[in-house]
C-alpha positions as MATLAB code, in Angstrom:
seq = 'MISTLTRPGFAQALRVFQQAARTVPAYAKFLCDNGIDADAVRTPADFAEVPPVTKDNYIRAYPPHELISGGAITGAGTWSSSSGSSGTPTFWARDELSHEHGVDLHARILRGFRAETASTLVVVGFSMGDWIGGTYTFRSVADLHRRDLRVSVATPGMDIDLIRADIAALGPYYRQIVLAGYPPFVRDVLDRAPAAVLDQDIKVLMAGEAISEPWRDNLLSLLGKPDRPQDSCLIYGAADAGMFGHETASSITIRRLAQRDSTFRDAMFGADPVLPTFVEYDPTYRYVETDDRGALLCTVANAMPLVRYRINDIGSVHTAAEVGQALLAAGHDQRVRTNTPTAGFIALRGRPDVAVSFYSVKFAPETVRAALTDPRLSGELTGKFVLDKDLDPAGGDRLRLLVELRPDRALDEAFAVAVGSVFVHTVTEASREYRDLRTRIGTRAEPLVELRPFGSPEFRYAIKHDGRVSEA';
ca = [
      81.653   88.813   85.318;
      80.513   85.426   86.653;
      76.902   84.416   86.020;
      74.923   84.118   89.255;
      73.411   80.932   87.823;
      76.727   79.085   87.750;
      78.783   80.642   90.549;
      80.969   78.030   92.253;
      80.479   77.779   96.009;
      76.891   79.016   96.102;
      75.523   75.854   97.724;
      77.890   76.289  100.658;
      77.086   80.017  100.908;
      73.368   79.208  101.043;
      73.983   76.769  103.912;
      75.912   79.462  105.812;
      73.038   81.898  105.257;
      70.352   79.462  106.352;
      72.245   78.388  109.456;
      72.990   81.996  110.434;
      69.312   82.892  110.021;
      68.342   80.036  112.358;
      71.069   80.154  115.001;
      72.671   83.629  115.126;
      70.477   86.035  117.153;
      71.906   89.188  115.599;
      71.496   87.934  112.042;
      67.918   86.801  112.634;
      67.141   90.320  113.905;
      69.009   91.879  110.960;
      66.936   89.902  108.446;
      63.697   90.710  110.262;
      64.501   94.414  110.389;
      65.187   94.365  106.642;
      62.050   92.408  105.764;
      63.874   89.310  104.501;
      62.196   85.895  104.685;
      65.129   83.486  104.938;
      63.036   80.539  103.711;
      62.350   82.380  100.448;
      66.049   82.692   99.593;
      66.861   79.690   97.405;
      68.696   80.802   94.273;
      71.770   82.914   93.595;
      69.440   85.659   92.337;
      67.500   85.567   95.631;
      70.754   85.636   97.584;
      71.962   88.703   95.672;
      68.956   90.602   97.072;
      69.917   89.949  100.708;
      71.274   93.215  102.199;
      75.025   93.152  102.834;
      76.276   93.371  106.399;
      78.991   95.839  107.385;
      80.885   96.787  110.509;
      78.480   99.667  111.101;
      75.113   98.073  110.377;
      75.896   94.684  111.906;
      79.186   93.973  113.708;
      79.097   97.137  115.856;
      75.309   97.204  116.092;
      75.024   94.084  118.285;
      76.851   92.745  121.352;
      79.480   90.143  120.418;
      77.674   87.121  121.859;
      74.645   87.803  119.620;
      76.903   87.596  116.546;
      77.917   84.026  117.419;
      75.982   80.876  116.560;
      73.787   79.948  119.501;
      74.233   83.342  121.117;
      76.916   82.004  123.491;
      80.193   83.902  123.886;
      82.006   80.595  124.423;
      81.295   79.731  120.795;
      84.410   81.745  120.075;
      87.550   79.649  120.132;
      89.971   82.475  119.327;
      89.562   86.253  119.345;
      91.491   88.625  117.109;
      91.090   92.358  116.854;
      91.531   95.017  114.240;
      91.532   98.733  114.933;
      92.678  100.281  111.662;
      93.256  103.947  112.332;
      90.032  104.601  114.240;
      91.484  103.560  117.576;
      88.376  101.520  118.449;
      89.120   97.780  118.228;
      86.756   95.489  116.371;
      86.818   91.940  117.710;
      86.472   88.877  115.505;
      85.772   85.340  116.707;
      87.085   82.187  115.045;
      86.345   78.541  115.674;
      87.724   75.143  114.670;
      86.150   75.288  111.201;
      87.991   78.539  110.519;
      91.153   76.917  111.844;
      90.747   73.919  109.523;
      90.345   76.271  106.567;
      93.555   78.018  107.623;
      95.395   74.708  107.804;
      94.143   73.684  104.353;
      95.117   76.995  102.750;
      98.559   77.091  104.340;
      99.079   73.514  103.176;
      98.414   74.636   99.593;
     100.892   77.503   99.931;
     103.607   75.278  101.389;
     103.064   72.576   98.782;
     103.677   75.357   96.271;
     107.053   75.705   98.012;
     107.565   71.914   97.692;
     107.330   71.343  101.450;
     105.990   67.830  100.875;
     109.500   66.761   99.801;
     111.805   69.367  101.391;
     112.104   69.736  105.159;
     110.873   73.242  105.924;
     111.192   75.666  108.824;
     108.533   78.390  108.852;
     109.724   81.441  110.788;
     106.762   83.616  111.796;
     107.724   87.283  111.741;
     104.197   88.647  112.110;
     103.166   90.390  115.311;
     102.141   87.813  117.929;
      99.687   90.089  119.777;
      95.909   90.447  119.332;
      96.292   90.766  115.569;
      95.528   87.775  113.408;
      98.759   87.417  111.400;
     101.043   85.772  113.950;
      98.663   83.480  115.821;
      96.751   82.429  112.684;
      99.946   81.528  110.839;
     101.439   79.715  113.839;
      98.373   77.580  114.535;
      97.841   76.730  110.867;
     101.444   75.702  110.217;
     101.822   73.821  113.527;
      98.874   71.600  112.615;
     100.409   70.630  109.278;
     102.123   67.762  111.077;
      98.787   65.993  110.535;
      99.332   66.320  106.792;
     102.047   64.992  104.496;
     104.235   68.072  104.947;
     107.675   68.120  106.551;
     107.198   71.404  108.353;
     108.305   72.939  111.668;
     107.513   76.423  112.948;
     109.335   79.040  115.033;
     107.674   82.204  116.371;
     110.187   85.016  116.992;
     107.587   87.638  116.034;
     108.682   91.081  114.859;
     112.218   90.895  116.228;
     114.792   91.200  113.444;
     117.754   89.996  115.496;
     115.856   87.013  116.862;
     114.590   86.025  113.406;
     118.112   86.118  111.996;
     119.409   84.122  114.984;
     116.684   81.481  114.546;
     117.425   81.104  110.845;
     121.177   80.949  111.396;
     120.916   78.371  114.192;
     118.093   76.124  112.955;
     118.180   76.726  109.217;
     121.135   74.461  108.393;
     119.127   71.464  109.609;
     116.348   72.140  107.067;
     116.317   72.114  103.281;
     114.525   75.452  103.159;
     113.268   78.373  105.262;
     109.932   80.141  104.796;
     110.089   83.622  106.294;
     106.595   84.968  107.017;
     105.931   88.647  107.697;
     104.665   92.000  106.467;
     106.389   92.948  103.178;
     108.514   95.863  104.432;
     109.481   93.923  107.554;
     110.596   90.923  105.498;
     112.810   93.268  103.533;
     114.186   94.710  106.790;
     115.136   91.206  107.924;
     116.886   90.331  104.681;
     118.540   93.658  103.960;
     122.161   93.431  105.122;
     121.492   90.085  106.810;
     124.630   88.023  107.475;
     125.754   85.205  105.193;
     124.602   82.672  107.807;
     121.073   83.789  106.904;
     121.254   84.656  103.204;
     123.243   81.569  102.178;
     120.238   79.377  102.945;
     117.302   78.585  100.661;
     114.799   81.214  101.842;
     111.281   81.639  100.542;
     108.954   84.411  101.680;
     105.309   84.425  102.731;
     103.826   87.910  103.089;
     100.531   89.533  104.087;
      99.115   92.849  105.185;
      99.665   95.080  102.149;
     100.138   95.109   98.404;
     103.450   94.797   96.623;
     104.503   95.726   93.104;
     106.408   93.425   90.752;
     109.498   95.708   90.809;
     109.374   95.507   94.618;
     109.190   91.708   94.368;
     112.161   91.712   91.996;
     114.163   93.772   94.470;
     113.331   91.358   97.282;
     114.277   88.351   95.156;
     117.616   89.984   94.361;
     118.364   90.105   98.092;
     117.770   86.346   98.146;
     119.896   85.722   95.054;
     116.793   84.461   93.223;
     116.078   87.018   90.491;
     114.410   84.406   88.278;
     112.305   82.631   90.933;
     109.184   84.717   91.690;
     107.462   81.459   92.683;
     109.605   81.506   95.841;
     107.427   84.342   97.109;
     103.758   84.379   98.051;
     101.455   87.205   99.127;
      98.327   86.396  101.150;
      95.121   88.429  100.945;
      93.615   88.176  104.409;
      92.040   90.125  107.245;
      91.049   89.707  110.861;
      87.433   89.767  109.669;
      87.511   86.377  107.973;
      91.049   84.997  107.933;
      92.619   84.190  104.579;
      90.603   85.168  101.528;
      93.167   84.028   98.990;
      96.852   83.709   98.211;
      99.248   83.977   95.330;
     100.333   80.890   93.438;
     103.025   80.357   90.817;
     100.262   80.665   88.204;
      98.751   83.879   89.590;
     102.189   85.516   89.837;
     103.015   84.514   86.261;
      99.725   86.002   85.052;
     100.280   89.259   86.936;
     103.845   89.610   85.644;
     102.628   88.908   82.116;
     100.053   91.699   82.511;
     102.862   94.030   83.535;
     104.665   93.333   80.248;
     101.661   93.101   77.894;
      99.367   96.124   77.920;
      96.787   94.406   75.692;
      96.326   91.550   78.136;
      96.555   93.935   81.085;
      93.738   96.142   79.795;
      91.554   93.146   78.969;
      92.137   91.478   82.320;
      92.377   94.382   84.756;
      91.240   97.498   82.917;
      93.148  100.686   82.257;
      94.222  101.407   85.854;
      97.980  102.124   85.720;
      98.539  100.182   88.950;
      98.312   96.396   88.815;
      95.937   94.915   91.392;
      96.984   92.179   93.767;
      95.973   88.914   92.071;
      95.296   85.834   94.185;
      93.657   82.446   93.924;
      90.648   81.878   96.180;
      88.516   78.845   97.044;
      84.782   79.640   96.683;
      83.836   76.691   98.880;
      85.625   78.450  101.753;
      85.014   82.097  100.821;
      82.047   82.853   98.560;
      82.915   86.231   97.033;
      80.686   88.619   95.097;
      80.946   92.281   94.119;
      78.384   95.020   94.594;
      77.513   97.772   92.134;
      80.518   99.890   93.149;
      83.006   97.044   92.950;
      83.248   96.344   96.690;
      83.873   92.708   97.564;
      81.187   90.843   99.528;
      82.152   87.610  101.252;
      80.151   84.816  102.836;
      82.095   82.617  105.232;
      81.280   80.030  107.888;
      82.833   80.787  111.261;
      82.026   81.177  114.934;
      80.809   84.614  113.839;
      79.266   83.766  110.434;
      79.457   86.507  107.827;
      76.864   86.693  105.063;
      77.482   89.053  102.167;
      79.887   90.990  104.369;
      81.198   94.163  102.744;
      84.828   94.435  103.763;
      85.202   97.676  101.732;
      87.962   96.269   99.544;
      87.466   97.088   95.876;
      88.126   94.354   93.334;
      86.779   91.837   90.866;
      86.202   88.081   90.804;
      87.238   85.810   87.911;
      86.926   82.133   87.113;
      89.952   80.249   85.860;
      88.145   79.851   82.524;
      87.707   83.616   82.190;
      91.392   84.198   82.868;
      92.305   81.562   80.298;
      90.059   83.186   77.703;
      91.641   86.593   78.322;
      95.091   85.073   77.887;
      94.157   83.397   74.595;
      92.503   86.563   73.288;
      95.790   88.407   73.899;
      97.745   85.708   72.056;
      99.169   83.833   75.068;
      99.060   80.049   75.314;
      99.531   80.139   79.083;
      97.935   77.361   81.122;
      95.967   78.562   84.159;
      96.601   76.191   87.068;
      94.554   76.185   90.272;
      94.643   74.094   93.435;
      91.061   72.863   93.006;
      88.736   72.566   89.985;
      86.405   75.299   91.288;
      89.074   77.757   92.453;
      88.972   81.226   90.941;
      90.840   84.507   91.273;
      90.370   87.833   93.037;
      91.889   91.012   91.632;
      92.224   93.289   94.652;
      92.565   97.046   94.127;
      92.562   98.217   97.748;
      90.239  100.303   99.889;
      88.918  103.786   99.133;
      88.791  104.414  102.895;
      92.486  103.595  103.393;
      95.231  105.997  102.341;
      98.058  103.504  102.574;
      99.024  100.330  104.405;
     102.482  100.191  105.997;
     103.703   97.173  107.970;
     100.010   96.178  107.826;
      98.963   99.368  109.663;
      96.234  101.102  107.678;
      96.050  104.892  107.588;
      92.613  106.340  106.921;
      92.349  109.642  104.993;
      90.328  111.240  107.800;
      93.151  110.607  110.288;
      95.675  112.295  107.994;
      93.278  115.198  107.465;
      92.872  115.541  111.238;
      96.634  116.013  111.563;
      96.876  118.558  108.744;
      93.977  120.639  110.080;
      95.670  120.976  113.475;
      95.848  124.704  114.335;
      99.650  124.484  114.433;
      99.670  123.560  110.727;
      96.445  124.664  109.066;
      97.507  128.268  108.555;
     100.365  127.139  106.315;
      98.742  124.215  104.462;
      95.914  123.849  101.964;
      94.986  120.442  103.408;
      95.892  118.574  100.225;
      98.220  115.644  100.723;
      99.655  112.477   99.241;
     100.526  109.622  101.581;
     102.346  106.674  100.070;
     105.405  104.457  100.488;
     108.917  105.019   99.235;
     112.426  103.821   99.914;
     114.622  105.689  102.384;
     118.275  106.456  101.551;
     119.310  103.091  102.989;
     116.880  101.211  100.743;
     114.260  100.389  103.386;
     110.515  101.014  103.107;
     109.345  104.328  104.567;
     106.156  106.321  104.673;
     106.236  109.471  102.551;
     103.891  112.380  103.213;
     103.645  115.157  100.632;
     101.723  118.280  101.717;
     100.808  121.412   99.781;
     101.680  124.855  101.124;
      99.303  127.781  100.836;
     100.101  130.437   98.196;
     103.198  132.529   98.889;
     104.370  130.253  101.714;
     108.068  129.383  101.609;
     109.568  125.919  101.904;
     110.842  125.553  105.458;
     112.611  122.462  106.744;
     111.667  123.266  110.342;
     108.010  123.370  109.337;
     108.352  119.977  107.606;
     109.627  118.588  110.910;
     106.591  120.108  112.662;
     104.245  118.454  110.159;
     105.855  115.092  110.841;
     105.605  115.591  114.594;
     101.890  116.454  114.484;
     101.196  113.549  112.119;
     102.911  111.081  114.443;
     101.117  112.433  117.512;
      97.695  112.334  115.819;
      98.045  108.830  114.432;
      99.578  107.516  117.651;
      96.542  108.757  119.554;
      94.136  107.242  116.996;
      95.666  103.831  116.296;
      96.983  101.294  118.747;
      98.422   99.336  115.794;
     100.568  102.361  114.929;
     101.582  102.708  118.579;
     102.726   99.088  118.502;
     104.606   99.652  115.230;
     106.465  102.659  116.654;
     107.493  100.549  119.626;
     108.877   97.915  117.285;
     110.634   99.937  114.580;
     111.075  103.327  116.206;
     111.620  106.383  114.028;
     111.284  104.367  110.815;
     107.523  104.427  111.499;
     107.609  108.209  111.060;
     106.950  109.650  107.597;
     109.445  111.427  105.385;
     107.658  114.779  105.010;
     108.051  116.758  101.794;
     106.607  120.244  101.349;
     105.296  121.206   97.922;
     104.485  124.698   96.576;
     100.877  125.660   95.956;
      99.548  124.233   92.695;
     101.992  121.328   92.488;
     100.825  118.563   90.111;
     100.913  115.793   92.731;
      97.598  116.982   94.194;
      95.442  116.936   91.080;
      93.983  113.481   91.532;
      91.384  111.869   93.734;
      91.722  108.666   95.734;
      93.541  105.970   93.792;
      93.472  102.198   94.223;
      97.185  101.644   94.576;
      97.558  102.035   98.313;
      98.174  105.768   98.125;
      95.825  108.703   98.423;
      95.840  112.175   96.958;
      93.389  114.482   98.669;
      92.202  117.646   96.989;
];
């Protein structure tokens, strides 16, 4: 763990806190209600005693204008929304400072792809609606013309045919293409793409959900780049605060080394059988702590400043020096490179309140339970389930829902179809993000339902941190 006496980025976090206490009406009330004297908070130890803010105790507890500096709704330059699976959107405001951070971070990613020397077309395959992915990526990349990067951007959104047409038509005029999108959607674009697309130098920029190293290897094989993991990059971000961190060639190398070396893996990430997402982060942009249950707390300057905001992601924070020490202790002379001297790493294990993320749509356990307790199903099911991701017969990503039958119930394909139908109806009613996904990809948004006999071993475990849930 990082000592609170030497944490990089604390000075900036303290400025965000002090300014929010002075200028944000909701935060001033929050501190008063919790008996916190902002002037008495001066050290990292003092700061660690400030109560975290959450969606429930802060974001949803005040009207949006009171969450913005100055209390004026026009302090928001851009609004994004997230609804998860609750169906109730949460709105997040960003301003020019947030935009500048996005430009800086995308510049680092694209320099990792050598865009300072190679003409680059970024094709944005994220949704271009209210959600942050498409608009945030577009604005950040478009403004890189002010930097030393030779970058253009196209915005076909989540349209596979249009993305392929853009790459085929414009790609030959660029040295390389960066395809940006949710991991399973990127695979959809590349799988069985024509030679006019795949014959070009394509790199991939992904966000919205975790990937495994075997999944990355499979994607790279589609690109004809089995030995170039550095041509891929996964972003850790959210509508709440934009980009928290991103993979680099160094972070990917470290994660793949942990996959091969159990000694280093256990020392670095613990005994969890599933590797966490591992990204570099800049503490001067996102000051990140952990609470006593391992939830990440972030402090970030924005139109809607967040101070010790609990995003509910579980993970750990590491300095570059700590990573280097773990490598040496395991016998590896691997240099740890970062974009800035103070940059560190976040190991992200996921959310205990999210069963799985699919095309960036998050499915909460309570929504799945609501479907399985529907009177049309509950008489046949115990309520135990596993929701995760798998590959369909054609090799594409699909949701997989395993459910446990009550004792003496027989496997029945027609009943499996009924389970899928009720699941789709329930989640469609609860989540507008899922409704949008079904519009875009049709039946591939529906789960592959598998019935299991009572007492099957798949249902023995509690919530895991690998993007899947097993409910007993």
